[in-house]
N, C-alpha and C positions, 0 to 999 in steps of 0.2 A: 504494500500500500504506500502511495506517495502523496505528498501534500499538493494543494492546488497549484502553487507557484511552480513546483517541480513538474507537475503534470503538464502545465503550459509550456515549460521549457523543453520537456521531453518531446512534446508534440511538434515543436519547432524543429528540433533536431531530426525527428523522423521525416518530416516534410522536406527538410533540406536534403537529406540523403536520398529520398525518393526522387527529388528533382535532379540530383546528380546522375541517377540511374536513367532518368528520362522515362519513367513508367507512371501509369495512372494509379490512383488509389485502388481501383478494381484489380489491377495486375498485382500490386503489392499484397492485397488481401488474398489473392489466389496463391501466391508464392508462400505466404505465411500460414495458409490454412485457416484464415480468419474471415469473418463477414466484412463486406466493404463498409457497412455502417459503423462497425467497431473501429476500423482503421480511420474513418472520418472523425469519429469522436476522439480518438487518440491524438490526431493532428490538431484538433481544435482545443485540446487540453481539457476536455470534459469527461474523459474516461479514466477511472482509477485502474491502471493497468496491472495485471498480475505478472509475477515473475515468469511464468510459463509463456505468456504472450510476448513479453519483452524479449525472451530468448528466440521465439519464432520470428519476431520482427527483425531482430539483428541478423539472423541467418538469411532472411529474405532480402535484406539490404546489403548483404555480402560484407558485413563488418562484424566486429566482436561486440559483445555487450559492454565490455570495458570502454571501447571507443565511443559508443553512444553516450554513456554516462560521463565520460571525460569531457564531453562537449556540452552537457546539460547546463553546467554553471555559466557557460559563455553565451548561451542562447538568449536573445532578447525576448521578453514576455509578449511583445506585440507581434512577433514573427516577422519583423521588418527586414531582416537579412539573415541568411544562414550562417552558422558558425564556421570559421575558417578551418581548413585542413592544416594540421600542424605538420612540421617537417618529418616527424616520425611516421606519419600516415601516408606519405608519398610513396608511390611504387618505385622501387629500384629497378633500373633497366640495364641489361647487359647488351651491348652493341658489338657484334662480331663482324668486322669489316676490315679487309686488308688494304684497300685502296685509299691512300691518304686524302685524295681529292674528294672521294665520296664521304669520308668521315668529316672532313672540314665543311663540305656543303651541307650535310645533314645537321651537324651541330649548329652551324650558323643559321640555318632555316628555323630550327627549333628555338634558338635563342631569340631570334627576331620576333617570334610569336609569343615571347615571354613564357616559354615552356620552363617549368620549375622542377620537374622530376630529376632525380639523381641518375646519371648515366655513366656506366663504366665501359670503356672501350678496350677491346682486345683485338689483335691484328691477324691472328691465324687460328686454324682449327685446334692445334695442339695447345695453344695458350688458353683457348676457350675451355677445353676439357680440364686443364690444370686449375683454372679458376673455379669451375663448377664442382670438381671432384677432389680437389686438394692433392693432385698428383704432380709428377715432374718436380720442378724446383720448389714447389709449395708443399711437397710431401712431408718434409721434416719440420715444417712450421706449424705452430698452433693454429687451429681453424678459427680465424677471426672474421673472415669474409662471410657476410650473410648471402644466402642464395637470392638471386634476383626474383622479382615477381613477374617479369616479362623479358623475353629474349628476342632481339632483332638479329636475324641470322642471314648473312650473305652466303650463297652456296659456293661461289668460286673462290675457295680459301686455299692458301698454301699449307703444306705439311700434313694436315688432315682435312679432308673435304667437308664442305658444309653438310652434305647428306649423311656422312658418317657421324658428325657431331650431333645431328638431329637424331640419328638412330640410337646413339648412346643416351641422349637426354630422355627420349621416350621409352628407352629400355630399362631405365633404372628407377626403382620405386621412389627414391628420394627426389628425383627431378621431373618425373613424367607429367606431373600436374602443372608444371610451369608452362604458360602459354608461349608458343614459339611463332613469331611472324617471320616468314621467309622473305628475303629481299631478292628480287629477280629483275632481269633486264626486260622480260616480256612475260605477260600472263600465259602465253602459249608455250613457254619454255618447257622442254621435256623434264628437266630437273625439278621445275616447280611442280609438275604433275607428280613426279616421284616423291617429292617432299610431302604431298598430301597423303600418299599411301603410308608414309612413315610416321604420320601423326601430326604434321604441321597444322597449326590452328587457323592460319590465314597467310596471305602473301601480299606484298606491296611491290608494285612496279617502281623501280628507282627513278628519280631520286626521292628520298624520304623527306617528308615535310610534315608540319603539324596537321595539315588538312587530310592527307591520305592516311596518316597514322591514326588520327581520331576517328576516321571513317571505319576502320577495321576493328577498333578496340571493342565495340559492342559485341563482335563475334566471339571474343575470348573472355566474356563476362568480367571485363574490367572497365565498365562504363564510366566510373568515377575516378579512374586511376591517373588520368592525364590532367595536370593542373596548370592553368595559365595564371600568371600574376594579374591582379586587378590593375586596370589602367590608373595612371596618376590622377589625382583630383584636378578638376578644372580650376584654373586660376580665378579668384574672385575679382570683381570689378575694382575693388580697392587695391589689391595687389598689383593689378595691371597698371593702374594709374600711378601707384607709388613707385 
């Protein structure tokens, strides 16, 4: 049982996360196994939510219960704006690409779009496997690198091919659930088709930019994972004159 103020803030947080997913109240209710009217009451802050329902809502919103409640204290009671995503909630992305010009072009395009997610870049297939599985030169070091939540994988890699990297990722229990977006020169590329058979979740025709990346993110159930920084506030008339 939660107080009225917390109910209102919790409703704001649920509505904000639903907005990030881009789904309706009806779809959220279906995902959570709840009635749409119940979800509507939750978002309006008029429903005293049970712990079981909170757990269902968190699962349907693809976040943890802890994440939802961490933002409850930040949510405005009037629902005027959603709580911000903290740095710890951003999805870490592993970018596997050997061509420096493609790396630079991609990072520049995402930066210009105010893309905020953390990106780690590795330059060949062997380095990607070492990063993910702690092998090679990383084998003797303590495992301090967190697994990424999303992998952008070029197929034409040196040392170990992109298809072999994909096969390893999808063949290991520890990594097979990580969404992999394959980067290809053409949607009709035979390697792109082979990557689908190996379990790739989506593909992007290069060059990568915020637009084509955000278009495929809903396919890999990471609707909320790409974050753009808010635009700077408009200058007031006084500041312009002064």
